[in-house]
MINU-864224 format. One record per atom (N, C-alpha, C, O): residue number from 1; residue in one letter; x, y, z. Coordinates in nm, 2 decimals. Layout:
REM MINU-864224
(node NUM, "A", (X, Y, Z))
...
This chain:
REM MINU-864224
(node 1, "M", (1.34, -1.64, 1.57))
(node 1, "M", (1.45, -1.56, 1.63))
(node 1, "M", (1.55, -1.66, 1.69))
(node 1, "M", (1.52, -1.77, 1.72))
(node 2, "P", (1.67, -1.61, 1.71))
(node 2, "P", (1.78, -1.70, 1.77))
(node 2, "P", (1.74, -1.76, 1.90))
(node 2, "P", (1.78, -1.87, 1.93))
(node 3, "D", (1.66, -1.70, 1.98))
(node 3, "D", (1.62, -1.76, 2.11))
(node 3, "D", (1.50, -1.85, 2.09))
(node 3, "D", (1.45, -1.90, 2.19))
(node 4, "G", (1.45, -1.87, 1.97))
(node 4, "G", (1.34, -1.96, 1.95))
(node 4, "G", (1.20, -1.90, 1.95))
(node 4, "G", (1.10, -1.96, 1.92))
(node 5, "S", (1.19, -1.77, 1.98))
(node 5, "S", (1.07, -1.70, 1.98))
(node 5, "S", (1.03, -1.66, 1.84))
(node 5, "S", (1.11, -1.65, 1.75))
(node 6, "A", (0.90, -1.63, 1.82))
(node 6, "A", (0.85, -1.59, 1.68))
(node 6, "A", (0.89, -1.44, 1.66))
(node 6, "A", (0.89, -1.36, 1.76))
(node 7, "R", (0.93, -1.41, 1.54))
(node 7, "R", (0.96, -1.27, 1.50))
(node 7, "R", (0.84, -1.19, 1.51))
(node 7, "R", (0.73, -1.23, 1.46))
(node 8, "K", (0.85, -1.07, 1.57))
(node 8, "K", (0.74, -0.97, 1.58))
(node 8, "K", (0.76, -0.86, 1.48))
(node 8, "K", (0.86, -0.80, 1.48))
(node 9, "V", (0.66, -0.83, 1.40))
(node 9, "V", (0.65, -0.72, 1.31))
(node 9, "V", (0.53, -0.64, 1.36))
(node 9, "V", (0.42, -0.68, 1.34))
(node 10, "N", (0.55, -0.52, 1.42))
(node 10, "N", (0.45, -0.45, 1.49))
(node 10, "N", (0.34, -0.40, 1.40))
(node 10, "N", (0.22, -0.41, 1.43))
(node 11, "V", (0.37, -0.33, 1.29))
(node 11, "V", (0.27, -0.28, 1.21))
(node 11, "V", (0.31, -0.29, 1.06))
(node 11, "V", (0.43, -0.26, 1.02))
(node 12, "T", (0.22, -0.34, 0.98))
(node 12, "T", (0.24, -0.35, 0.84))
(node 12, "T", (0.12, -0.29, 0.77))
(node 12, "T", (0.14, -0.21, 0.67))
(node 13, "G", (0.00, -0.34, 0.80))
(node 13, "G", (-0.12, -0.28, 0.75))
(node 13, "G", (-0.16, -0.16, 0.82))
(node 13, "G", (-0.18, -0.16, 0.94))
(node 14, "I", (-0.17, -0.04, 0.75))
(node 14, "I", (-0.21, 0.08, 0.82))
(node 14, "I", (-0.28, 0.17, 0.71))
(node 14, "I", (-0.23, 0.18, 0.60))
(node 15, "V", (-0.40, 0.22, 0.76))
(node 15, "V", (-0.48, 0.30, 0.66))
(node 15, "V", (-0.57, 0.39, 0.74))
(node 15, "V", (-0.62, 0.36, 0.85))
(node 16, "L", (-0.59, 0.51, 0.68))
(node 16, "L", (-0.69, 0.60, 0.73))
(node 16, "L", (-0.83, 0.57, 0.67))
(node 16, "L", (-0.83, 0.53, 0.55))
(node 17, "D", (-0.93, 0.58, 0.75))
(node 17, "D", (-1.07, 0.57, 0.69))
(node 17, "D", (-1.09, 0.68, 0.59))
(node 17, "D", (-1.02, 0.78, 0.60))
(node 18, "P", (-1.19, 0.67, 0.50))
(node 18, "P", (-1.22, 0.77, 0.40))
(node 18, "P", (-1.24, 0.91, 0.46))
(node 18, "P", (-1.22, 1.01, 0.39))
(node 19, "A", (-1.29, 0.92, 0.58))
(node 19, "A", (-1.32, 1.05, 0.64))
(node 19, "A", (-1.20, 1.10, 0.72))
(node 19, "A", (-1.21, 1.21, 0.78))
(node 20, "D", (-1.09, 1.03, 0.73))
(node 20, "D", (-0.98, 1.06, 0.81))
(node 20, "D", (-1.01, 1.07, 0.95))
(node 20, "D", (-0.94, 1.14, 1.03))
(node 21, "D", (-1.11, 1.00, 1.00))
(node 21, "D", (-1.15, 1.00, 1.14))
(node 21, "D", (-1.08, 0.90, 1.23))
(node 21, "D", (-1.05, 0.92, 1.34))
(node 22, "C", (-1.04, 0.79, 1.16))
(node 22, "C", (-0.97, 0.68, 1.24))
(node 22, "C", (-0.86, 0.63, 1.16))
(node 22, "C", (-0.86, 0.62, 1.03))
(node 23, "L", (-0.75, 0.59, 1.23))
(node 23, "L", (-0.64, 0.52, 1.17))
(node 23, "L", (-0.65, 0.37, 1.21))
(node 23, "L", (-0.66, 0.34, 1.33))
(node 24, "Y", (-0.66, 0.29, 1.11))
(node 24, "Y", (-0.66, 0.14, 1.13))
(node 24, "Y", (-0.53, 0.08, 1.11))
(node 24, "Y", (-0.45, 0.13, 1.02))
(node 25, "Y", (-0.49, -0.01, 1.20))
(node 25, "Y", (-0.36, -0.08, 1.18))
(node 25, "Y", (-0.37, -0.22, 1.23))
(node 25, "Y", (-0.45, -0.26, 1.31))
(node 26, "K", (-0.27, -0.30, 1.18))
(node 26, "K", (-0.26, -0.44, 1.22))
(node 26, "K", (-0.12, -0.49, 1.21))
(node 26, "K", (-0.05, -0.47, 1.11))
(node 27, "P", (-0.07, -0.55, 1.32))
(node 27, "P", (0.06, -0.61, 1.31))
(node 27, "P", (0.06, -0.73, 1.21))
(node 27, "P", (-0.03, -0.80, 1.20))
(node 28, "L", (0.17, -0.74, 1.14))
(node 28, "L", (0.19, -0.85, 1.04))
(node 28, "L", (0.17, -0.99, 1.11))
(node 28, "L", (0.11, -1.08, 1.05))
(node 29, "T", (0.23, -1.00, 1.22))
(node 29, "T", (0.24, -1.14, 1.29))
(node 29, "T", (0.13, -1.16, 1.39))
(node 29, "T", (0.14, -1.25, 1.47))
(node 30, "A", (0.02, -1.08, 1.38))
(node 30, "A", (-0.09, -1.10, 1.47))
(node 30, "A", (-0.22, -1.11, 1.39))
(node 30, "A", (-0.21, -1.09, 1.26))
(node 31, "R", (-0.33, -1.13, 1.45))
(node 31, "R", (-0.45, -1.15, 1.38))
(node 31, "R", (-0.56, -1.05, 1.41))
(node 31, "R", (-0.68, -1.06, 1.37))
(node 32, "K", (-0.52, -0.95, 1.49))
(node 32, "K", (-0.62, -0.85, 1.53))
(node 32, "K", (-0.60, -0.72, 1.46))
(node 32, "K", (-0.49, -0.67, 1.44))
(node 33, "L", (-0.72, -0.66, 1.43))
(node 33, "L", (-0.72, -0.53, 1.37))
(node 33, "L", (-0.76, -0.42, 1.47))
(node 33, "L", (-0.85, -0.45, 1.55))
(node 34, "Y", (-0.69, -0.31, 1.48))
(node 34, "Y", (-0.71, -0.21, 1.57))
(node 34, "Y", (-0.74, -0.07, 1.50))
(node 34, "Y", (-0.71, -0.06, 1.39))
(node 35, "R", (-0.79, 0.02, 1.58))
(node 35, "R", (-0.81, 0.16, 1.53))
(node 35, "R", (-0.79, 0.26, 1.65))
(node 35, "R", (-0.81, 0.22, 1.76))
(node 36, "I", (-0.76, 0.38, 1.61))
(node 36, "I", (-0.76, 0.49, 1.70))
(node 36, "I", (-0.81, 0.61, 1.63))
(node 36, "I", (-0.78, 0.63, 1.51))
(node 37, "R", (-0.88, 0.69, 1.70))
(node 37, "R", (-0.94, 0.82, 1.64))
(node 37, "R", (-0.82, 0.91, 1.61))
(node 37, "R", (-0.73, 0.93, 1.70))
(node 38, "T", (-0.82, 0.97, 1.50))
(node 38, "T", (-0.71, 1.07, 1.46))
(node 38, "T", (-0.71, 1.19, 1.54))
(node 38, "T", (-0.61, 1.25, 1.56))
(node 39, "D", (-0.83, 1.23, 1.60))
(node 39, "D", (-0.82, 1.35, 1.69))
(node 39, "D", (-0.74, 1.32, 1.81))
(node 39, "D", (-0.68, 1.42, 1.86))
(node 40, "Y", (-0.73, 1.20, 1.86))
(node 40, "Y", (-0.65, 1.17, 1.97))
(node 40, "Y", (-0.50, 1.18, 1.93))
(node 40, "Y", (-0.42, 1.23, 2.00))
(node 41, "L", (-0.47, 1.13, 1.81))
(node 41, "L", (-0.33, 1.14, 1.76))
(node 41, "L", (-0.28, 1.28, 1.74))
(node 41, "L", (-0.16, 1.31, 1.75))
(node 42, "R", (-0.37, 1.37, 1.71))
(node 42, "R", (-0.34, 1.51, 1.69))
(node 42, "R", (-0.33, 1.59, 1.82))
(node 42, "R", (-0.27, 1.70, 1.82))
(node 43, "D", (-0.37, 1.53, 1.93))
(node 43, "D", (-0.37, 1.60, 2.06))
(node 43, "D", (-0.24, 1.58, 2.13))
(node 43, "D", (-0.21, 1.48, 2.19))
(node 44, "A", (-0.15, 1.68, 2.11))
(node 44, "A", (-0.02, 1.67, 2.17))
(node 44, "A", (-0.01, 1.67, 2.32))
(node 44, "A", (0.09, 1.63, 2.38))
(node 45, "S", (-0.13, 1.70, 2.39))
(node 45, "S", (-0.13, 1.69, 2.53))
(node 45, "S", (-0.15, 1.55, 2.59))
(node 45, "S", (-0.13, 1.52, 2.71))
(node 46, "L", (-0.18, 1.46, 2.50))
(node 46, "L", (-0.21, 1.32, 2.55))
(node 46, "L", (-0.07, 1.24, 2.56))
(node 46, "L", (0.01, 1.25, 2.46))
(node 47, "T", (-0.05, 1.18, 2.67))
(node 47, "T", (0.07, 1.10, 2.68))
(node 47, "T", (0.06, 0.96, 2.61))
(node 47, "T", (-0.05, 0.93, 2.57))
(node 48, "E", (0.17, 0.89, 2.59))
(node 48, "E", (0.17, 0.76, 2.53))
(node 48, "E", (0.07, 0.67, 2.60))
(node 48, "E", (0.00, 0.59, 2.53))
(node 49, "S", (0.07, 0.67, 2.73))
(node 49, "S", (-0.01, 0.57, 2.80))
(node 49, "S", (-0.16, 0.61, 2.79))
(node 49, "S", (-0.24, 0.52, 2.78))
(node 50, "V", (-0.19, 0.74, 2.78))
(node 50, "V", (-0.33, 0.78, 2.76))
(node 50, "V", (-0.37, 0.73, 2.61))
(node 50, "V", (-0.48, 0.68, 2.59))
(node 51, "L", (-0.28, 0.76, 2.52))
(node 51, "L", (-0.31, 0.72, 2.38))
(node 51, "L", (-0.33, 0.57, 2.37))
(node 51, "L", (-0.42, 0.52, 2.30))
(node 52, "A", (-0.25, 0.49, 2.44))
(node 52, "A", (-0.26, 0.35, 2.44))
(node 52, "A", (-0.40, 0.30, 2.48))
(node 52, "A", (-0.46, 0.21, 2.43))
(node 53, "G", (-0.46, 0.38, 2.58))
(node 53, "G", (-0.59, 0.35, 2.63))
(node 53, "G", (-0.70, 0.38, 2.54))
(node 53, "G", (-0.81, 0.34, 2.55))
(node 54, "K", (-0.67, 0.46, 2.43))
(node 54, "K", (-0.77, 0.50, 2.33))
(node 54, "K", (-0.78, 0.41, 2.22))
(node 54, "K", (-0.87, 0.42, 2.13))
(node 55, "V", (-0.68, 0.31, 2.21))
(node 55, "V", (-0.68, 0.22, 2.10))
(node 55, "V", (-0.80, 0.12, 2.11))
(node 55, "V", (-0.83, 0.07, 2.22))
(node 56, "E", (-0.87, 0.10, 2.00))
(node 56, "E", (-0.99, 0.01, 2.00))
(node 56, "E", (-0.96, -0.12, 1.92))
(node 56, "E", (-0.91, -0.11, 1.81))
(node 57, "F", (-1.00, -0.23, 1.98))
(node 57, "F", (-1.00, -0.36, 1.90))
(node 57, "F", (-1.12, -0.35, 1.81))
(node 57, "F", (-1.23, -0.32, 1.85))
(node 58, "V", (-1.09, -0.39, 1.68))
(node 58, "V", (-1.20, -0.38, 1.58))
(node 58, "V", (-1.25, -0.53, 1.55))
(node 58, "V", (-1.37, -0.55, 1.56))
(node 59, "A", (-1.15, -0.62, 1.51))
(node 59, "A", (-1.19, -0.75, 1.47))
(node 59, "A", (-1.07, -0.84, 1.47))
(node 59, "A", (-0.96, -0.80, 1.46))
(node 60, "T", (-1.10, -0.97, 1.47))
(node 60, "T", (-0.99, -1.07, 1.44))
(node 60, "T", (-1.01, -1.10, 1.29))
(node 60, "T", (-1.11, -1.15, 1.25))
(node 61, "V", (-0.90, -1.07, 1.22))
(node 61, "V", (-0.91, -1.08, 1.07))
(node 61, "V", (-0.81, -1.18, 1.01))
(node 61, "V", (-0.81, -1.20, 0.89))
(node 62, "G", (-0.73, -1.24, 1.09))
(node 62, "G", (-0.63, -1.34, 1.04))
(node 62, "G", (-0.50, -1.27, 1.00))
(node 62, "G", (-0.49, -1.14, 1.02))
(node 63, "G", (-0.41, -1.34, 0.94))
(node 63, "G", (-0.28, -1.29, 0.90))
(node 63, "G", (-0.29, -1.21, 0.77))
(node 63, "G", (-0.32, -1.26, 0.67))
(node 64, "T", (-0.27, -1.08, 0.78))
(node 64, "T", (-0.28, -0.99, 0.67))
(node 64, "T", (-0.16, -0.90, 0.65))
(node 64, "T", (-0.09, -0.88, 0.75))
(node 65, "D", (-0.14, -0.86, 0.53))
(node 65, "D", (-0.02, -0.78, 0.50))
(node 65, "D", (-0.06, -0.64, 0.46))
(node 65, "D", (0.02, -0.54, 0.48))
(node 66, "S", (-0.18, -0.62, 0.41))
(node 66, "S", (-0.21, -0.49, 0.35))
(node 66, "S", (-0.36, -0.46, 0.38))
(node 66, "S", (-0.44, -0.55, 0.38))
(node 67, "I", (-0.39, -0.33, 0.40))
(node 67, "I", (-0.53, -0.29, 0.43))
(node 67, "I", (-0.56, -0.17, 0.34))
(node 67, "I", (-0.47, -0.08, 0.33))
(node 68, "D", (-0.68, -0.16, 0.29))
(node 68, "D", (-0.72, -0.04, 0.22))
(node 68, "D", (-0.87, -0.03, 0.22))
(node 68, "D", (-0.94, -0.13, 0.24))
(node 69, "F", (-0.92, 0.09, 0.21))
(node 69, "F", (-1.07, 0.11, 0.21))
(node 69, "F", (-1.11, 0.12, 0.06))
(node 69, "F", (-1.03, 0.17, -0.02))
(node 70, "G", (-1.22, 0.06, 0.03))
(node 70, "G", (-1.28, 0.07, -0.10))
(node 70, "G", (-1.42, 0.13, -0.10))
(node 70, "G", (-1.46, 0.19, 0.00))
(node 71, "P", (-1.49, 0.11, -0.21))
(node 71, "P", (-1.62, 0.17, -0.22))
(node 71, "P", (-1.71, 0.11, -0.11))
(node 71, "P", (-1.70, 0.00, -0.06))
(node 72, "E", (-1.81, 0.20, -0.08))
(node 72, "E", (-1.91, 0.16, 0.02))
(node 72, "E", (-1.86, 0.13, 0.16))
(node 72, "E", (-1.93, 0.06, 0.24))
(node 73, "G", (-1.74, 0.18, 0.19))
(node 73, "G", (-1.69, 0.17, 0.33))
(node 73, "G", (-1.62, 0.03, 0.36))
(node 73, "G", (-1.59, 0.01, 0.48))
(node 74, "Y", (-1.61, -0.06, 0.26))
(node 74, "Y", (-1.54, -0.18, 0.29))
(node 74, "Y", (-1.39, -0.17, 0.31))
(node 74, "Y", (-1.33, -0.08, 0.24))
(node 75, "Q", (-1.34, -0.24, 0.40))
(node 75, "Q", (-1.19, -0.25, 0.42))
(node 75, "Q", (-1.15, -0.38, 0.34))
(node 75, "Q", (-1.21, -0.48, 0.36))
(node 76, "Y", (-1.05, -0.37, 0.26))
(node 76, "Y", (-1.00, -0.49, 0.19))
(node 76, "Y", (-0.87, -0.52, 0.25))
(node 76, "Y", (-0.78, -0.44, 0.28))
(node 77, "L", (-0.85, -0.65, 0.28))
(node 77, "L", (-0.73, -0.70, 0.34))
(node 77, "L", (-0.67, -0.82, 0.27))
(node 77, "L", (-0.74, -0.91, 0.23))
(node 78, "T", (-0.54, -0.81, 0.25))
(node 78, "T", (-0.47, -0.93, 0.19))
(node 78, "T", (-0.45, -1.03, 0.30))
(node 78, "T", (-0.41, -0.99, 0.41))
(node 79, "T", (-0.48, -1.16, 0.27))
(node 79, "T", (-0.47, -1.26, 0.37))
(node 79, "T", (-0.37, -1.37, 0.33))
(node 79, "T", (-0.41, -1.46, 0.26))
(node 80, "Y", (-0.25, -1.35, 0.37))
(node 80, "Y", (-0.14, -1.44, 0.33))
(node 80, "Y", (-0.16, -1.58, 0.37))
(node 80, "Y", (-0.11, -1.67, 0.31))
(node 81, "E", (-0.22, -1.60, 0.49))
(node 81, "E", (-0.24, -1.74, 0.54))
(node 81, "E", (-0.33, -1.82, 0.45))
(node 81, "E", (-0.32, -1.94, 0.45))
(node 82, "R", (-0.42, -1.76, 0.38))
(node 82, "R", (-0.52, -1.83, 0.30))
(node 82, "R", (-0.50, -1.80, 0.15))
(node 82, "R", (-0.59, -1.84, 0.07))
(node 83, "S", (-0.40, -1.72, 0.11))
(node 83, "S", (-0.38, -1.69, -0.03))
(node 83, "S", (-0.50, -1.62, -0.09))
(node 83, "S", (-0.56, -1.66, -0.19))
(node 84, "S", (-0.55, -1.52, -0.01))
(node 84, "S", (-0.68, -1.47, -0.05))
(node 84, "S", (-0.69, -1.32, -0.02))
(node 84, "S", (-0.60, -1.26, 0.04))
(node 85, "I", (-0.80, -1.26, -0.06))
(node 85, "I", (-0.83, -1.12, -0.03))
(node 85, "I", (-0.97, -1.12, 0.04))
(node 85, "I", (-1.06, -1.18, -0.02))
(node 86, "T", (-0.98, -1.05, 0.15))
(node 86, "T", (-1.10, -1.05, 0.22))
(node 86, "T", (-1.15, -0.91, 0.23))
(node 86, "T", (-1.07, -0.81, 0.21))
(node 87, "R", (-1.28, -0.89, 0.27))
(node 87, "R", (-1.32, -0.75, 0.30))
(node 87, "R", (-1.40, -0.76, 0.43))
(node 87, "R", (-1.46, -0.86, 0.47))
(node 88, "Y", (-1.40, -0.64, 0.49))
(node 88, "Y", (-1.45, -0.63, 0.63))
(node 88, "Y", (-1.54, -0.51, 0.63))
(node 88, "Y", (-1.50, -0.40, 0.58))
(node 89, "K", (-1.66, -0.52, 0.69))
(node 89, "K", (-1.74, -0.41, 0.72))
(node 89, "K", (-1.85, -0.45, 0.83))
(node 89, "K", (-1.90, -0.56, 0.82))
(node 90, "D", (-1.87, -0.36, 0.92))
(node 90, "D", (-1.97, -0.38, 1.02))
(node 90, "D", (-1.97, -0.52, 1.09))
(node 90, "D", (-2.07, -0.58, 1.11))
(node 91, "G", (-1.85, -0.56, 1.13))
(node 91, "G", (-1.83, -0.69, 1.20))
(node 91, "G", (-1.83, -0.81, 1.11))
(node 91, "G", (-1.82, -0.92, 1.17))
(node 92, "K", (-1.84, -0.80, 0.98))
(node 92, "K", (-1.85, -0.92, 0.90))
(node 92, "K", (-1.73, -0.92, 0.81))
(node 92, "K", (-1.70, -0.83, 0.73))
(node 93, "L", (-1.66, -1.03, 0.81))
(node 93, "L", (-1.54, -1.06, 0.73))
(node 93, "L", (-1.58, -1.16, 0.62))
(node 93, "L", (-1.63, -1.27, 0.65))
(node 94, "T", (-1.55, -1.12, 0.49))
(node 94, "T", (-1.59, -1.21, 0.38))
(node 94, "T", (-1.48, -1.23, 0.29))
(node 94, "T", (-1.41, -1.13, 0.24))
(node 95, "E", (-1.44, -1.35, 0.26))
(node 95, "E", (-1.34, -1.39, 0.17))
(node 95, "E", (-1.40, -1.36, 0.03))
(node 95, "E", (-1.50, -1.42, -0.01))
(node 96, "I", (-1.33, -1.28, -0.05))
(node 96, "I", (-1.39, -1.25, -0.19))
(node 96, "I", (-1.32, -1.32, -0.30))
(node 96, "I", (-1.37, -1.34, -0.41))
(node 97, "V", (-1.19, -1.36, -0.28))
(node 97, "V", (-1.12, -1.44, -0.38))
(node 97, "V", (-1.01, -1.52, -0.30))
(node 97, "V", (-0.94, -1.47, -0.21))
(node 98, "R", (-0.99, -1.64, -0.34))
(node 98, "R", (-0.89, -1.73, -0.29))
(node 98, "R", (-0.83, -1.81, -0.40))
(node 98, "R", (-0.90, -1.88, -0.47))
(node 99, "D", (-0.70, -1.81, -0.41))
(node 99, "D", (-0.63, -1.88, -0.51))
(node 99, "D", (-0.49, -1.90, -0.47))
(node 99, "D", (-0.42, -1.81, -0.43))
(node 100, "E", (-0.44, -2.02, -0.48))
(node 100, "E", (-0.30, -2.05, -0.43))
(node 100, "E", (-0.20, -1.97, -0.52))
(node 100, "E", (-0.08, -1.96, -0.47))
(node 101, "R", (-0.24, -1.92, -0.63))
(node 101, "R", (-0.14, -1.84, -0.71))
(node 101, "R", (-0.13, -1.70, -0.65))
(node 101, "R", (-0.03, -1.63, -0.68))
(node 102, "L", (-0.21, -1.67, -0.55))
(node 102, "L", (-0.20, -1.55, -0.47))
(node 102, "L", (-0.11, -1.58, -0.35))
(node 102, "L", (-0.15, -1.57, -0.24))
(node 103, "S", (0.02, -1.61, -0.38))
(node 103, "S", (0.11, -1.64, -0.28))
(node 103, "S", (0.16, -1.52, -0.21))
(node 103, "S", (0.23, -1.43, -0.26))
(node 104, "W", (0.11, -1.50, -0.08))
(node 104, "W", (0.14, -1.39, 0.00))
(node 104, "W", (0.10, -1.26, -0.07))
(node 104, "W", (0.18, -1.18, -0.11))
(node 105, "P", (-0.03, -1.24, -0.10))
(node 105, "P", (-0.08, -1.11, -0.16))
(node 105, "P", (-0.03, -1.00, -0.07))
(node 105, "P", (-0.05, -1.00, 0.05))
(node 106, "R", (0.02, -0.90, -0.14))
(node 106, "R", (0.09, -0.79, -0.07))
(node 106, "R", (0.02, -0.66, -0.06))
(node 106, "R", (0.03, -0.59, 0.04))
(node 107, "S", (-0.05, -0.62, -0.17))
(node 107, "S", (-0.11, -0.49, -0.17))
(node 107, "S", (-0.24, -0.49, -0.23))
(node 107, "S", (-0.27, -0.58, -0.32))
(node 108, "V", (-0.33, -0.40, -0.19))
(node 108, "V", (-0.46, -0.38, -0.25))
(node 108, "V", (-0.47, -0.24, -0.30))
(node 108, "V", (-0.42, -0.15, -0.22))
(node 109, "C", (-0.52, -0.21, -0.41))
(node 109, "C", (-0.54, -0.08, -0.46))
(node 109, "C", (-0.69, -0.07, -0.50))
(node 109, "C", (-0.74, -0.14, -0.58))
(node 110, "T", (-0.76, 0.02, -0.43))
(node 110, "T", (-0.90, 0.03, -0.46))
(node 110, "T", (-0.93, 0.16, -0.53))
(node 110, "T", (-1.05, 0.19, -0.56))
């Protein structure tokens, strides 16, 4: 940015889990994955500050641009910092493919 600070992009990866119970999201310029239960998002009586308190940290996943759920409950994430695609489940992050030809992988379709 003109003032020398890093540009912030608040959300780029965003996906509902297969049961529509949780919304997962991740800022492009951060390395943390978060979620919030969708029943909280549907509750119009909750204020923004109460909703903010309902957000859960899920995992540190690195720089990613896209998230989607695939078979067997895995989350697939594009990892632009490593030119790779990783998957996440139950606290375990696994790189499944890495190739420099995957320059800033942008989307996953499962």
